[in-house]
Each structure stands twice: as C-alpha cells, then as structure tokens.
C-alpha positions in Angstrom: 0.0 0.0 0.0 1.2 3.5 -0.9 0.9 6.7 1.3 -1.6 8.1 -1.1 -3.7 4.9 -1.0 -3.6 4.8 2.8 -4.8 8.4 3.1 -7.7 7.7 0.8 -9.1 5.2 3.5 -9.2 7.8 6.4 -12.4 7.7 8.5 -14.6 10.6 7.8 -14.0 13.5 10.3 -14.2 17.3 9.9 -10.7 17.7 11.2 -7.8 15.4 12.1 -4.9 15.8 14.6 -1.4 14.4 14.0 0.9 13.1 16.7 3.9 15.0 15.4 7.4 14.2 16.9 9.4 15.8 14.1 10.9 12.5 13.0 10.8 11.4 9.3 7.6 9.2 9.9 5.3 12.0 11.4 6.7 14.6 9.1 5.7 12.6 6.2 2.3 12.0 7.6 1.8 15.6 8.4 2.8 16.9 4.9 0.8 14.1 3.1 -2.3 14.6 5.1 -2.3 18.3 4.3 -2.0 17.5 0.7 -4.9 15.0 1.0 -7.4 17.0 3.0 -6.1 20.6 3.3 -4.2 22.2 6.0 -7.3 23.9 7.5 -8.5 20.4 8.5 -5.2 19.4 10.3 -3.7 20.1 13.7 -0.2 19.1 14.7 0.2 18.0 18.2 3.6 17.8 19.8 4.4 16.4 23.2 7.6 17.6 24.9 8.7 14.9 27.5 11.4 17.0 29.1 13.9 14.0 29.3 16.3 14.9 26.5 17.3 18.4 27.5 18.3 20.9 24.7 17.8 18.2 22.0 14.1 17.9 23.0 13.6 21.6 23.0 15.1 21.8 19.6 12.6 19.1 18.4 9.8 21.2 19.8 11.0 24.3 18.0 11.4 22.5 14.7 7.9 21.1 15.0 6.3 24.6 15.7 8.1 26.1 12.7 7.4 23.2 10.3 3.7 23.3 11.2 3.8 27.1 10.6 5.1 26.6 7.1 2.2 24.1 6.3 -0.3 26.5 7.8 -1.8 24.0 10.3 -2.8 24.6 13.8 0.0 23.7 16.2 -0.3 22.7 20.0 2.4 21.5 22.4 2.0 19.8 25.7 4.5 18.7 28.3 4.7 16.2 31.2 4.5 17.3 34.9 7.9 18.5 36.0 10.2 15.7 37.1 7.8 13.0 36.5 9.7 11.4 33.6 13.0 12.4 34.7 12.8 10.6 38.0 10.1 8.0 37.7 9.0 6.2 40.9 10.6 2.8 41.7 9.1 0.0 39.6 7.7 2.5 36.9 8.8 2.0 33.3 9.8 5.4 32.1 8.8 4.7 28.4 5.4 3.4 29.4 4.9 6.2 31.7 5.9 8.8 29.1 3.4 7.0 26.6 0.5 7.3 29.0 1.3 11.0 29.8 1.5 11.7 26.1 -1.9 10.1 25.2 -3.5 11.7 28.2 -2.6 15.0 26.8 -3.7 14.1 23.4 -7.1 13.2 24.7 -7.4 16.6 26.5 -6.2 18.8 23.7 -8.3 16.9 21.0 -11.3 17.4 23.1 -10.5 21.2 23.5 -10.1 21.5 19.7 -13.2 19.4 19.0 -11.2 16.9 17.0 -12.4 13.2 17.1 -9.5 11.5 15.3 -5.8 11.3 16.1 -3.4 10.0 13.4 -0.2 8.4 14.3 2.7 7.5 11.8 3.2 3.9 12.9 4.1 1.9 9.8 4.5 -1.8 8.8 8.0 -2.0 10.3 6.8 -0.8 13.6 4.0 -3.3 13.6 6.4 -6.2 12.7 8.8 -5.1 15.6 6.0 -4.9 18.0 4.9 -8.4 17.2 8.4 -9.8 17.4 8.9 -8.1 20.8 5.6 -9.7 22.1 6.5 -13.2 20.7 9.9 -13.0 22.4 8.3 -12.0 25.7 5.8 -14.8 25.5 2.9 -12.3 25.5 -0.7 -13.6 25.2 -3.5 -12.6 22.8 -3.1 -8.9 23.4 0.5 -9.0 22.5 0.2 -11.1 19.4 -2.5 -8.8 18.2 0.3 -6.2 18.0 -0.4 -2.7 16.7 -4.0 -2.2 15.7 -5.0 -0.1 12.8 -7.6 1.7 14.9 -8.9 1.8 18.4 -10.5 4.2 20.8 -8.0 5.7 23.2 -10.0 4.2 26.2 -9.4 0.8 24.7 -5.7 1.2 24.6 -5.5 3.0 27.9 -8.4 2.0 30.4 -7.4 4.9 32.6 -8.2 7.5 29.9 -12.0 8.1 29.7 -12.2 9.5 26.1 -13.8 8.4 22.7 -11.0 9.9 20.8 -10.2 7.6 17.8 -6.5 6.6 17.2 -6.0 5.8 13.6 -2.8 4.5 12.2 -3.1 5.1 8.4 0.4 3.8 7.5 0.2 0.5 9.4 0.4 -1.4 6.1 3.0 0.9 4.5 6.7 0.0 4.5 8.7 2.3 6.7 11.2 3.1 4.0 8.4 4.8 1.9 7.9 7.4 4.6 11.6 8.4 4.6 11.7 8.3 0.8 8.7 10.6 0.8 10.6 13.2 3.0 13.7 13.0 0.6 11.4 13.3 -2.5 9.9 16.6 -1.3 13.0 17.8 0.6 11.5 17.7 3.9 13.7 18.4 6.9 13.1 16.1 9.9 14.6 15.4 13.4 16.5 12.4 14.4 16.1 11.3 18.0 19.5 10.3 19.4 18.1 7.7 21.7 17.0 5.7 18.5 20.5 4.3 18.2 20.7 3.2 21.8 20.4 -0.6 21.6 19.8 -0.8 25.3 16.2 -0.2 24.4 14.6 -3.6 23.2 12.9 -2.0 20.2 16.1 -0.4 18.9 18.1 -3.6 19.4 15.5 -5.4 17.3 15.7 -2.7 14.7 19.4 -2.5 14.5 20.7 -5.9 15.1 18.0 -8.6 14.6 15.6 -7.4 11.9 18.3 -6.8 9.4 19.5 -10.3 9.8 16.0 -11.7 9.5 15.6 -9.7 6.2 18.8 -11.2 4.9 17.3 -14.6 5.6 13.7 -14.1 4.6 13.9 -11.2 2.2 13.1 -7.5 2.4 9.3 -8.1 2.5 9.5 -9.7 5.9 7.9 -6.8 7.7 4.8 -6.8 5.6 4.4 -10.6 5.9 4.6 -10.3 9.6 2.1 -7.4 9.5 -0.2 -9.7 7.4 0.2 -12.4 9.9 -0.6 -10.1 12.7 -3.8 -9.0 10.8 -5.0 -12.5 10.5 -4.4 -13.2 14.2 -6.1 -9.9 15.1 -9.2 -11.1 13.2 -9.4 -14.4 15.1 -8.7 -12.6 18.4 -11.5 -10.1 17.7 -13.8 -13.0 17.2 -12.8 -14.6 20.6 -13.2 -11.2 22.3 -16.6 -10.7 20.8 -17.7 -14.1 22.1 -16.2 -13.4 25.6 -18.2 -10.1 25.7 -21.3 -12.0 24.8 -20.6 -14.4 27.6 -20.2 -11.5 30.0 -23.4 -9.8 28.9 -25.3 -13.0 29.6 -23.6 -14.5 32.7 -21.8 -11.7 34.6 -23.0 -9.0 37.1 -21.3 -5.8 38.1 -20.7 -5.2 41.7 -18.9 -2.1 43.2 -16.0 -4.2 44.1 -15.7 -6.1 40.8 -17.4 -8.8 38.6 -19.6 -11.7 39.7 -19.7 -14.7 37.2 -21.7 -17.9 37.1 -19.0 -20.6 37.8 -20.7 -23.5 35.9 -21.2 -21.3 32.8 -17.6 -20.1 33.1 -16.2 -23.7 33.4 -18.4 -24.6 30.3 -16.4 -22.2 28.0 -13.6 -23.3 25.8 -10.3 -22.5 27.3 -9.5 -19.7 24.9 -12.8 -18.0 25.9 -12.0 -18.5 29.6 -8.6 -16.9 29.2 -10.2 -14.0 27.2 -12.8 -13.4 30.0 -10.1 -13.0 32.5 -8.0 -10.9 30.1 -10.9 -8.5 29.8 -11.4 -8.2 33.5 -7.6 -7.8 34.1 -7.2 -5.3 31.2 -4.2 -3.0 31.8 -2.4 -5.5 34.0 0.6 -6.8 32.0 1.5 -9.2 34.7 -1.2 -11.7 33.6 0.8 -13.9 31.4 0.0 -17.5 30.1 1.3 -19.2 33.2 -0.8 -16.9 35.5 -3.9 -17.6 33.5 -3.5 -21.3 33.5 -3.0 -21.3 37.3 -6.0 -19.3 37.8 -8.0 -21.5 35.6 -6.8 -24.8 37.3 -7.7 -23.2 40.6 -11.2 -22.2 39.5 -11.9 -25.7 38.1 -11.1 -27.2 41.5 -13.4 -24.6 43.2 -10.5 -23.3 45.2 -8.7 -20.0 45.8 -5.3 -21.6 46.0 -3.6 -20.1 42.9 -1.3 -17.1 43.6 -2.2 -14.2 41.2 0.7 -12.0 39.9 1.3 -8.6 41.5 -1.6 -6.3 40.6 -5.0 -5.4 41.4 -7.4 -8.3 40.3 -8.1 -11.4 42.5 -10.8 -13.9 42.7 -12.8 -16.1 45.3 -15.1 -19.1 44.6 -18.3 -18.2 46.5 -20.6 -21.3 46.0 -22.0 -21.3 42.4 -20.4 -17.9 41.7 -16.8 -16.7 40.9 -16.2 -13.3 42.3 -13.4 -11.3 40.6 -12.6 -8.3 42.8 -10.4 -5.2 42.4 -8.1 -4.6 45.4 -7.8 -0.9 44.4 -11.4 -0.3 44.9 -11.9 1.9 48.1 -14.3 -0.6 49.6 -14.0 0.8 53.1 -15.1 4.1 51.9 -17.9 2.7 49.9 -19.3 0.7 52.8 -18.9 3.5 55.2 -21.1 5.7 52.9 -23.9 3.0 53.1 -24.2 3.1 56.8 -27.0 5.0 58.5 -27.7 5.8 62.2 -31.0 7.5 63.1 -33.2 7.8 66.1 -36.2 5.5 66.4 -39.4 5.7 68.2 -39.3 2.2 69.3 -37.3 -1.0 68.9 -38.0 -3.0 65.9 -36.9 -6.3 64.3 -33.2 -6.7 63.9 -31.5 -8.7 61.3 -29.0 -11.4 62.1 -27.7 -14.3 60.1 -24.3 -15.1 61.5 -22.6 -13.1 58.7 -23.9 -15.1 55.9 -25.3 -12.0 54.3 -22.0 -10.8 53.4 -21.4 -13.8 51.1 -24.9 -13.2 49.7 -23.8 -9.7 48.8 -20.6 -10.8 47.2 -22.8 -13.2 45.0 -24.7 -10.1 43.8 -27.9 -10.0 46.1 -29.1 -6.8 47.9 -28.6 -7.1 51.7 -29.5 -4.8 54.5 -28.1 -5.3 58.0 -30.3 -3.7 60.7 -30.2 -3.6 64.6 -31.5 -1.4 67.3 -29.2 -0.2 69.9 -29.1 2.1 73.0 -28.2 5.7 71.8 -24.5 6.5 72.3 -21.6 8.2 70.6 -20.5 5.5 68.1 -17.8 5.7 65.5 -17.1 3.6 62.6 -14.0 1.4 62.8 -12.6 -1.5 60.8 -11.1 -5.0 61.7 -7.8 -5.4 63.4 -6.4 -8.6 64.9 -7.4 -9.4 68.4 -10.7 -7.5 68.3 -13.5 -9.2 70.4 -17.2 -9.0 70.4 -19.6 -9.9 73.1 -23.1 -10.7 71.7 -26.3 -10.3 73.6 -27.4 -13.6 75.0 -24.1 -15.0 73.8 -20.5 -15.5 74.6 -17.5 -13.3 73.8 -15.6 -14.2 70.8 -12.8 -12.9 68.5 -14.2 -11.1 65.6 -11.6 -12.9 63.4 -13.2 -16.2 64.5 -16.7 -14.9 63.6 -15.5 -14.0 60.2 -13.8 -17.3 59.7 -17.1 -19.2 60.8 -19.0 -17.1 58.2 -16.3 -17.9 55.5 -16.0 -14.2 55.0 -13.3 -13.6 52.2 -10.3 -11.6 53.1 -11.1 -8.7 50.9 -14.4 -8.2 52.7 -13.0 -8.8 56.2 -10.7 -5.8 56.1 -13.5 -3.5 54.8 -16.5 -4.4 57.1 -17.4 -1.4 59.0 -18.3 -1.7 62.6 -19.5 0.6 65.4 -17.4 1.1 68.5 -18.2 2.9 71.7 -14.9 3.7 73.5 -12.6 0.7 73.0 -15.3 -1.9 72.5 -17.2 -3.0 69.4 -20.9 -2.4 69.8 -22.3 -3.3 66.5 -21.0 -5.9 64.0 -23.2 -5.9 60.8 -24.6 -9.4 60.1 -24.5 -10.4 63.8 -26.6 -9.7 66.9 -26.0 -6.4 68.7 -23.3 -6.5 71.4 -24.0 -6.6 75.1 -22.5 -3.0 75.2 -25.2 -1.6 73.0 -28.2 -3.6 74.2 -31.3 -1.8 75.0 -32.7 -1.4 78.4 -36.0 0.0 79.7 -36.0 3.8 79.2 -33.1 4.0 76.8 -33.3 6.1 73.8 -33.4 3.9 70.6 -31.1 4.1 67.7 -31.7 2.3 64.4 -28.4 1.1 62.8 -28.5 0.0 59.3 -25.9 -1.0 56.5 -27.7 -1.2 53.1 -25.7 -3.0 50.4 -26.9 -2.6 46.8 -27.6 -5.5 44.5 -25.3 -6.1 41.6 -26.1 -4.7 38.2 -26.2 -6.4 34.7 -22.9 -6.4 32.8 -22.2 -3.1 31.0 -18.9 -2.7 29.2 -18.7 1.2 29.6 -19.9 0.9 33.3 -17.2 -1.5 33.9 -14.5 0.8 32.4 -15.8 3.6 34.5 -15.7 1.5 37.7 -12.1 0.5 36.9 -11.2 4.2 36.8 -13.1 4.8 40.0 -15.3 7.4 38.3 -18.8 6.0 38.9 -20.8 6.1 42.0 -22.9 3.1 42.6 
C-alpha cells in the first residue's frame, strides 16, 4: 500500500490531529495529510517529554516552525515537571511517558473538538511490536500487535475518552515514509536515543531485523504485519464471544465482577482466558502461566492459585466466581452506606451469622439492621485481636466470627463496625453487642448498613468502575 492509497481510507471526520514528533515518519504523515485533506482540517500536536534536554527543546521548536510553514494549527504539551526524569521505583519510564502523552492528546483533542488522532506507525513498527511480544511470551493482546484503529480508552483504560486513534500507514513499509521526505526535500529530526540498543525495540531494529531480512527477504515486515492482521481477526472473534458471555452470565458489583461458575467452566479454554483478560485489562503481569494457574484453581473450586502482583483477585463463592479489584476503596464505599438514626421504638433486627456478606458478594441486595442504645458511636474496621460480646451469647474474637462465616479476606478488612470507646458495639450481620443492648427507658437508635444488588454487565460501566469514576 502506498501513502496516497492509505490516506484515501481515512475515516470521515471534519478535522484530524497528527501526533507530530518531528521525525521522518510523522513529518511525512503531516505533509501528506495536508496535501490530501487541506491544512485547514489538520492540527499538529507535539508532546515535549522533558527528558532529552536541549535536543528535546530543539525538536519542539522544529515542529512548531514546520507546522507554521504548512499552515496548520499547532499545539504543544509537556509532562508534569520531574515525572519522567525521575519515575517512581518500579515504573517504566517509556510506558509512563506514553501514558502521559496520550492523556494530553485526549485533553487537547477534546478542547479542539477533534475526534480522530493519526499516528505515523508503519508496517516495520508493527512487525517489530509483534516480534517483541512473541519473544516476551505475551498472550493474545501482545500477538494482536499494533491495531489499525482503536478508541483511546481501549488502549488506555485509565483515559476516559472516545478519541479515535488511527494508524493510516500501518500497512505501508517504513522506507516509503523516509523516501517521501527525501522526495519533497522535507527536513526532519533524528532522536539520538533511537540508536541506543539498550532499548529492546532499537536492538531489534538495528541488530535482529536486518539479519531476518537477509534470511527471509526485505518483504518480511509486511508478511509479519499480514500474519498479525489474521491473528487480530481471530482474536477479535474470541473477544466478541467473551463479551457476549459476560453480557449473559456476569454481574457488576462495586468491588468487581460476579460470574456464574458453571457457565464459566463450560467455556472453551480460549474464551476462559479472554474473559479473565478483559477483567484484568491493563495488567501486564497476567501472562499465560498466571492464567493457567487461575483456571486450574477455578476448576477445582478453590482459591489456591497465587495471582501475579496487581489489582485483580478472585474467590469461589458457591456457584459464583467473584473477581474483585483490590484498588477499589471498599472501606469508604461501605461507610457511605451506613446510617444511624433515632427510632421511636425498637423494631426487628437482622442477624444471620454473617452469611449475608457472602450473599452480597454473590450479587444480592442485603440490609443489615439492628436497634441499639443511643450512644456516641464511631465507625472502625477490623484489626487482629478485636473481640465481640453478643447479647445472650458469649464473647468471641471477631476474626473467628469472620472465619465461621467464611468471609473472604477482601471483605474482612472492609467491614465497617461501630465502636463505643474501645469496644465494638455493632458488627453488621451479627446480633447487637452486650455493650449496646437496649434497656428500659433507653433512647433507641436504628443502625443499618444497606448493600446494593449487583447490576447487569455493561462494558462502559465496567471501564468507569475500573477508573473509579462512577458512584454506585
């Protein structure tokens, strides 16, 4: 495919933005796009990462001047000071830079009322990405490689935007973009870090891909890209089936996703992996071995597998599998559902030995209610050694009560309790404590913790919940 042919297949938008670094690829894209649709419909967006000093500033200056010569709108953004220069321990600077760049792209495109962002990724980039993922043993998402198009929220779950990312040159050989620049005498910038083979992509590009081309011919990148396209089509089909399963068999709870276990185990292995991949999207730690360990555990009906470091965990709760997100502020959510109000008379309380907590984890609506003597109560959470003395019952460690009720760990540490002084007065799901028991003439207080039922699966709501943006 040629540059001109690729640009004839652009999606229809009034205006387009170009991710413009100043390199040969994005320079060719910006120039060719202006020729194809007119400069008045184009905006050049440059993001200055602030990690290459004077060279980076020179790139920004070049981009601004080049955009001016073409007569296109220009905008520049930059990363928060020091964020990329000194990333936190465990953070990958390249990935962090990419996320910050696309966050800014989403913001500026929304401001400019532009719905489509073009990037200059080409067939060589796509083949290198495929090789990198194959060498790392990545799963379906890695084999899929660079997609021709996707919403930015699909690539970055933490970015809530419908901005369309479109890669018009994904089937165009990289050499054609550089030849285009030479043909029209276009100046461009060279990133000095592109020659540093300490970076995996540069090492592949400089040392491995040339040898592969010698062995398999110069058309290798396009053949790899075509292979990736076929794999992408198959993976899209699997993803569609997995989404259909979730729509039929899954429920959304504030803490995560509830799935029918029998229905899940009835799926083909590839669909089981895809369901978990959808739930754990954005967590690169879930490789093939992690998925197999999780699936083996779920088949046995146990919680014995050790998930990789990350946010997503699971429990088997009878006929349900509960996938929960450890980052969800469950303590704060449950505190917000607590109510204390004066009552005219004592009513019927609710006590089930804590079983209602598992009912809630399985998706049911549950309300814990008791009537207590009015006092200055405060909400506390579980700590080792806490004890609870029930009315008409003995004293017991709260940890033992939780164990008897088979309360999962992610709920134990979030269950809100009421204390008066140093003693626990109310433990939702159990009878009132001796401390808060009503006596003749006491003012009555109604204590209630209302837990909402799970909702039907909704892909967009799920994304919003993962970002922590939606109240239940």
